[in-house]
KEVEX-139618 format. One line per field, with one value per residue (C-alpha): residue number from 1; x negated, y negated, z negated. Coordinates in steps of 0.5 Angstrom, whole numbers, plus 500, padded with zeros to 3 digits. Each point is the difference from the previous one (the first is absolute). Last residue first. Layout:
BEGIN
seq c(NUM:...) $
xx c(X:...) $
yy c(Y:...) $
zz c(Z:...) $
# end
This chain:
BEGIN
seq c(762:761:760:759:758:757:756:755:754:753:752:751:750:749:748:747:746:745:744:743:742:741:740:739:738:737:736:735:734:733:732:731:730:729:728:727:726:725:724:723:722:721:720:719:718:717:716:715:714:713:712:711:710:709:708:707:706:705:704:703:702:701:700:699:698:697:696:695:694:693:692:691:690:689:688:687:686:685:684:683:682:681:680:679:678:677:676:675:674:673:672:671:670:669:668:667:666:665:664:663:662:661:660:659:658:657:656:655:654:653:652:651:650:649:648:647:646:645:644:643:642:641:640:639:638:637:636:635:634:633:632:631:630:629:628:627:626:625:624:623:622:621:620:619:618:617:616:615:614:613:612:611:610:609:608:607:606:605:604:603:602:601:600:599:598:597:596:595:594:593:592:591:590:589:588:587:586:585:584:583:582:581:580:579:578:577:576:575:574:573:572:571:570:569:568:567:566:565:564:563:562:561:560:559:558:557:556:555:554:553:552:551:550:549:548:547:546:545:544:543:542:541:540:539:538:537:536:535:534:533:532:531:530:529:528:527:526:525:524:523:522:521:520:519:518:517:516:515:514:513:512:511:510:509:508:507:506:505:504:503:502:501:500:499:498:497:496:495:494:493:492:491:490:489:488:487:486:485:484:483:482:481:480:479:478:477:476:475:474:473:472:471:470:469:468:467:466:465:464:463:462:461:460:459:458:457:456:455:454:453:452:451:450:449:448:447:446:445:444:443:442:441:440:439:438:437:436:435:434:433:432:431:430:429:428:427:426:425:424:423:422:421:420:419:418:417:416:415:414:413:412:411:410:409:408:407:406:405:404:403:402:401:400:399:398:397:396:395:394:393:392:391:390:389:388:387:386:385:384:383:382:381:380:379:378:377:376:375:374:373:372:371:370:369:368:367:366:365:364:363:362:361:360:359:358:357:356:355:354:353:352:351:350:349:348:347:346:345:344:343:342:341:340:339:338:337:336:335:334:333:332:331:330:329:328:327:326:325:324:323:322:321:320:319:318:317:316:315:314:313:312:311:310:309:308:307:306:305:304:303:302:301:300:299:298:297:296:295:294:293:292:291:290:289:288:287:286:285:284:283:282:281:280:279:278:277:276:275:274:273:272:271:270:269:268:267:266:265:264:263:262:261:260:259:258:257:256:255:254:253:252:251:250:249:248:247:246:245:244:243:242:241:240:239:238:237:236:235:234:233:232:231:230:229:228:227:226:225:224:223:222:221:220:219:218:217:216:215:214:213:212:211:210:209:208:207:206:205:204:203:202:201:200:199:198:197:196:195:194:193:192:191:190:189:188:187:186:185:184:183:182:181:180:179:178:177:176:175:174:173:172:171:170:169:168:167:166:165:164:163:162:161:160:159:158:157:156:155:154:153:152:151:150:149:148:147:146:145:144:143:142:141:140:139:138:137:136:135:134:133:132:131:130:129:128:127:126:125:124:123:122:121:120:119:118:117:116:115:114:113:112:111:110:109:108:107:106:105:104:103:102:101:100:99:98:97:96:95:94:93:92:91:90:89:88:87:86:85:84:83:82:81:80:79:78:77:76:75:74:73:72:71:70:69:68:67:66:65:64:63:62:61:60:59:58:57:56:55:54:53:52:51:50:49:48:47:46:45:44:43:42:41:40:39:38:37:36:35:34:33:32:31:30:29:28:27:26:25:24:23:22:21:20:19:18:17:16:15:14:13:12:11:10:9:8:7:6:5:4:3:2:1) $
xx c(282:504:495:503:497:501:497:503:498:501:501:494:495:495:494:496:493:495:504:501:506:500:504:504:506:505:496:498:508:501:494:502:504:494:496:505:500:492:500:505:496:494:505:501:493:498:505:498:505:506:506:507:505:506:507:499:493:494:495:493:496:494:502:507:498:496:506:504:495:499:507:502:505:500:502:497:502:495:503:495:502:496:501:498:500:504:506:497:503:504:505:501:507:505:506:497:497:493:499:506:501:502:503:500:497:499:495:498:499:498:493:501:501:495:494:501:500:504:498:495:506:503:506:507:505:496:500:494:493:497:493:496:493:496:496:502:505:504:500:506:500:506:501:504:503:503:507:500:505:497:502:497:500:496:503:496:503:498:502:499:504:504:494:499:494:494:499:501:496:501:506:505:503:507:502:506:503:497:499:492:502:497:494:499:499:495:496:500:503:498:503:502:505:507:506:505:499:501:497:495:497:498:493:500:497:502:499:501:494:496:494:496:501:502:494:497:496:494:503:501:492:498:505:497:493:502:502:493:497:505:497:493:501:497:494:499:500:495:495:501:499:505:499:505:507:504:503:504:507:502:496:497:501:494:502:498:504:496:497:497:494:500:500:496:501:501:500:494:499:501:494:502:497:493:498:498:493:501:495:506:503:505:508:503:504:504:506:505:499:503:503:496:500:499:496:502:494:499:503:503:506:502:494:498:493:495:503:500:494:502:502:503:504:504:496:497:492:499:504:496:493:503:503:493:496:506:499:492:501:504:508:503:499:506:499:505:503:503:504:498:504:498:506:499:507:502:505:506:505:498:503:498:503:499:497:495:503:500:500:505:496:497:493:499:499:494:500:495:501:500:501:493:497:503:499:504:507:504:506:506:505:505:501:503:500:506:499:507:502:494:493:498:494:497:494:496:495:494:496:505:497:498:506:505:496:501:508:501:504:493:498:498:500:495:502:497:502:503:495:499:499:506:500:503:505:504:500:504:506:507:505:502:494:500:503:504:498:499:494:503:507:505:506:497:499:497:492:502:498:493:498:499:495:496:499:493:501:501:496:495:504:506:501:499:505:505:498:501:507:503:497:504:506:500:499:506:499:504:494:500:493:495:495:502:498:493:499:502:496:494:500:501:494:496:496:494:498:497:505:502:497:504:502:503:504:499:505:502:502:505:497:499:505:505:503:507:502:497:495:500:493:500:500:493:502:492:501:506:495:495:500:501:503:497:496:497:497:502:501:495:502:501:493:499:503:495:497:501:500:504:497:499:503:506:501:498:497:503:497:501:501:494:497:500:502:507:503:507:501:501:500:504:504:506:504:506:504:507:502:497:497:493:499:501:494:496:502:500:493:498:503:496:494:495:493:495:499:496:494:494:494:503:503:506:501:500:506:497:503:507:502:507:502:505:499:499:502:498:494:503:494:495:504:501:500:503:498:502:495:502:506:505:506:505:506:504:507:503:507:499:493:493:494:497:501:498:494:497:501:499:495:496:501:497:495:498:500:495:503:496:494:505:506:505:505:505:507:504:496:501:508:503:505:502:497:495:497:501:498:494:498:501:496:494:500:500:495:496:501:498:493:499:493:497:493:498:504:497:495:501:500:507:503:506:498:493:499:502:507:500:507:505:506:505:506:504:507:505:506:504:508:503:507:502:499:493:503:506:495:496:505:504:502:507:502:495:501:504:493:497:494:492:500:495:505:506:496:498:508:503:495:500:506:498:493:503:504:494:496:495:493:496) $
yy c(274:501:505:505:503:506:502:506:502:505:507:498:499:495:500:493:502:498:502:507:503:508:504:506:500:498:495:496:499:497:495:498:494:497:501:497:494:499:500:494:497:501:497:494:499:499:496:493:495:504:496:501:504:498:503:496:496:502:495:504:497:505:504:500:504:505:501:502:505:503:501:503:505:507:505:496:497:495:496:497:495:498:493:499:493:499:498:493:500:506:498:505:502:494:505:501:507:498:506:504:506:507:505:508:500:494:495:496:493:501:499:493:497:505:499:493:498:494:494:498:501:506:499:502:505:502:500:503:496:502:500:496:501:496:503:495:504:501:506:501:503:504:503:506:504:507:503:508:503:499:496:493:495:493:495:494:494:496:493:497:506:497:500:507:502:503:507:503:505:507:501:504:506:503:507:501:503:499:506:498:494:502:504:493:497:505:498:493:494:495:494:496:495:503:496:501:493:496:493:502:505:507:503:506:504:507:504:508:500:506:496:504:498:492:500:493:498:499:494:496:501:498:494:498:501:495:495:500:499:494:497:501:497:493:503:505:494:496:506:500:492:497:496:503:499:504:507:503:497:506:507:500:507:503:507:501:494:493:495:494:496:494:500:504:499:505:499:505:504:507:499:501:507:500:505:506:503:506:498:499:495:502:500:498:494:495:498:501:494:500:493:496:501:495:503:500:500:504:504:506:504:506:504:507:502:498:496:493:500:501:496:502:495:501:494:494:499:506:496:494:504:505:493:497:506:501:493:501:506:496:502:503:507:498:501:505:498:506:498:504:505:499:503:507:503:507:502:505:505:500:504:506:505:507:502:505:503:498:506:498:497:505:498:493:498:496:496:498:494:499:493:497:505:501:503:503:498:501:505:498:506:500:508:506:496:502:504:501:492:498:498:492:502:495:495:496:495:497:494:498:494:503:505:494:496:506:500:508:504:503:503:507:504:506:505:502:506:504:506:500:493:496:496:494:498:494:493:493:503:498:505:507:501:503:493:501:500:496:496:494:502:499:496:493:502:493:503:506:497:498:494:499:495:498:493:499:493:499:503:505:505:497:498:508:502:495:502:507:499:496:505:506:496:498:508:502:503:506:504:494:497:503:504:497:493:503:503:493:496:504:500:493:498:505:504:499:504:500:495:496:497:498:501:495:499:494:495:497:507:501:504:507:503:505:503:504:504:500:494:496:497:494:500:498:506:502:502:505:503:501:508:500:506:505:504:505:495:500:492:496:498:493:496:499:494:494:495:494:500:497:497:502:507:502:503:494:501:497:496:493:502:504:503:493:497:502:503:503:507:503:507:504:503:504:504:503:505:503:500:507:503:496:497:493:501:500:494:496:502:498:493:500:500:505:497:501:494:501:495:505:497:493:502:502:501:508:503:506:500:498:493:499:495:494:497:493:497:495:503:506:504:497:503:496:504:499:505:504:503:506:504:503:504:505:503:505:502:506:500:501:504:498:505:498:492:500:505:502:493:495:504:500:493:498:505:497:493:502:501:506:495:496:504:504:503:506:501:506:504:496:501:494:499:493:498:505:502:493:496:504:499:493:498:505:497:493:502:501:493:497:498:496:498:494:502:496:494:497:504:498:507:500:499:505:506:499:499:508:501:503:499:503:503:504:504:505:502:505:502:506:500:500:503:497:506:497:493:504:505:494:498:493:497:498:506:498:493:500:502:493:501:499:498:505:502:500:504:505:501:500:506:504:505:500:502:506:502:500:504:498:501:504) $
zz c(099:494:496:496:493:496:493:496:493:494:504:504:494:500:496:500:498:495:494:502:498:500:505:497:506:495:496:506:502:493:501:507:498:496:506:504:496:500:507:500:495:505:506:495:498:508:502:497:501:501:504:498:504:497:497:494:499:496:500:499:495:501:494:502:506:496:495:506:503:493:499:506:497:501:505:505:507:504:506:505:505:506:503:507:503:507:497:497:495:498:494:495:499:499:498:493:497:502:501:501:495:500:496:500:493:497:502:493:498:492:501:503:493:496:504:502:492:498:496:506:505:503:503:497:502:506:507:503:501:507:500:505:504:504:506:505:504:494:495:496:493:497:493:498:494:501:497:502:504:507:506:497:505:502:505:503:502:506:503:507:504:506:505:498:496:503:498:494:497:498:503:496:502:499:501:504:496:493:496:500:496:493:504:503:494:497:507:497:504:504:504:506:503:496:503:495:496:506:499:494:505:498:497:497:494:498:494:498:495:501:503:505:507:498:496:500:494:504:504:493:499:507:499:494:503:506:494:497:507:501:493:502:507:499:496:506:505:496:500:507:501:504:506:505:498:495:500:494:501:504:500:507:503:501:500:493:498:500:495:502:502:505:508:505:507:506:507:501:493:503:504:507:503:502:506:498:503:504:505:505:496:495:500:493:503:497:504:495:495:494:499:495:492:495:495:493:495:494:494:502:496:496:502:502:502:505:505:497:495:493:493:494:496:493:497:504:499:505:505:500:501:506:503:500:503:505:502:500:505:505:500:506:496:496:492:497:494:496:494:494:496:492:497:503:504:497:505:497:504:507:505:503:505:501:506:497:494:493:494:495:493:495:501:502:508:501:506:506:504:507:503:499:496:493:494:494:502:493:501:496:501:495:499:504:506:505:506:503:499:504:497:500:496:495:500:495:502:496:501:506:503:507:500:499:505:505:499:499:506:503:493:503:494:498:495:493:496:505:499:507:501:503:506:504:495:502:498:498:502:503:499:503:503:507:503:506:507:506:497:500:499:505:499:501:508:502:500:504:507:497:495:493:498:493:498:497:498:493:494:498:496:498:508:501:496:503:507:498:497:506:505:496:500:508:501:496:493:499:496:495:500:495:504:507:497:498:507:503:495:501:507:501:496:503:494:496:494:493:497:506:507:505:507:505:506:503:503:507:503:494:494:497:505:500:506:500:506:507:501:507:500:504:507:504:505:500:493:501:506:495:499:508:502:505:495:504:505:507:501:496:492:500:497:493:497:500:494:496:492:495:494:493:501:496:493:496:493:494:495:504:507:502:507:502:507:499:506:499:503:494:496:495:506:498:505:499:505:498:507:502:506:499:507:498:495:506:503:493:500:507:498:494:504:497:501:504:505:505:502:499:502:499:493:498:492:498:498:498:493:503:500:501:506:502:507:502:507:504:502:503:503:496:494:494:493:493:495:494:495:496:497:505:498:505:497:503:497:504:502:507:501:498:502:506:499:493:499:506:504:495:497:507:500:494:501:507:497:494:493:497:499:494:499:504:496:502:496:502:496:493:501:500:494:500:493:499:507:503:494:499:507:501:494:502:507:497:496:506:503:493:501:507:502:497:500:506:500:507:502:507:503:503:493:500:504:500:493:499:497:493:497:505:498:504:498:505:497:501:497:502:499:493:498:493:495:497:498:496:497:498:495:501:493:499:495:496:500:493:497:502:504:499:493:497:495:505:505:494:498:507:502:494:502:508:498:495:506:505:495:495:501:494) $
# end
């Protein structure tokens, strides 16, 4: 029998305290759904477009190059945005129009713009336009000295001699149409690029732009006396750049490609996936700039540096406006949301758009808990096991006797189970010859914990191949065909490019420093040379799989500051639990997720960890430099570990007491940046028990302990595996509370027992 509302409220504090989701002292500070829904809301309209299945005539001009490498993630992008808009920003499902694949013709896109957005929007409404698909740069024969950015509809057939007209949607036309919407709250999201790359793949990612730029003509101006006297392409004929209303979020700058990636069971645009995840988990008061920094940091962790999102438009400089124009519908950051409930309530379907893709891919089991509002407190601890998952949708069984779950309830992770044999996935560049791929596969197969695949076929952590010295992209390549319909040959992608030695790259083809050697090295020799680096990459992968700022119950934060000016906070990250502790701050303080380029006067950095809760914690800090080297911070201790003393007992005495903070390093000198443009990523792992295995493993490697210093780790993989062992041990009591049996084949990490945060310095 279901409990009444009063009983729910009486049990809420105790239940959430057991799960570690909230401190009982914070109950009075928790924002309820009633408060969010009581705010007056104007209408919210969205038009979402995603095109995967282009005909080859729309992007290759009939040459046959790259056949079969069509986009795969644009339809997922539409689903990502739709779930976010409905369940996080309160859009009504009937106010969201989607055009997918064959529906997204040039005419239908303009029709939906006119009928759904322009005709219906009123002052004060929020309007969102999203496009995922191919972008392009085109030249017009009438304007030989200009180039024009376009979006490619599904019927955007390339021009040819018999039909030279450009059929793309010009961005200036789209901007002009959106300017007719009668509201200032207009957001345009473009996950496509006009950059011409010559190849449909970049590393392990697909490129969302035409490989080269076509040349064509505009349709003739409308004749006098026709019913529609206006020229729909008049703004193109002026040659002006698009004048976007509101805020425009782009996947990349004009010279960099927009990319999509394969994940475990689904594909998605890198930008859209990072954007929607960021908006699921970021503070509701985040500025536009802070959102961009967060999503850029997330994307870099996935595929590497180089994909630079851009924010444009007349409203881009308004820091006080929320990105989608409305406050969050969920009271706190969530990992997912309930999409549907079975008739008997025994199972629910959950959307996991807020979960990190690699955590989803490598979790052998996952437990979730509904984040119910105060007026619907759960009747018992609810750790719901994900029984099966397809892409971002999961089926979850609800145990008998628990509080009914409703559509729209948020979900946060309670426990993740990571296998002890997670491999590093290495993609083989498609530019390698067949014999090179055979040799690389053979050499990598002899290494432990390595799995291989061909680039572009599945999720990968890095790419093995050769760099291409990219020439400047041409904007004069034409796809116009001869009169008999035979396509003219486009420039070969390899023209002006030269190959060098073998090396490792991030999934978006960014070279990993120190891994590329001169030409002349055999493939098997190169693989053998890179063995240590591959093991280090696996160590970093495992470390990143412990990140849990959204779900952790520990109220902790990590910040970077200038050692020259201790009060100058440069960036940082905190758990959602820490935000709840600070919710009464006026105005609420926001921590930037990533530090920009240091000022000229900043040469030394210091890192600060804070425990805002009421329980003593233990912590370790690890630094990852731009060359892939890991170091660990050795805290101030009364006696340094030596051959006569045990590191696990000496360092285990160091605690971060409640409501305390600690600088790393504690001295005034800080961490010297040299040179300033080299990146540094700091990980801080907090636990409720000492990191005995970690310090013992470091001592077993012969680590030279030094007080208040980051000391290098000679072999990082065993150290990170020891960190996971410590977090597994710290989760023992929490596992018992939710009746989950231990599994020696996995690391079972409970959100109430640990937190991992990270911050980058560039």
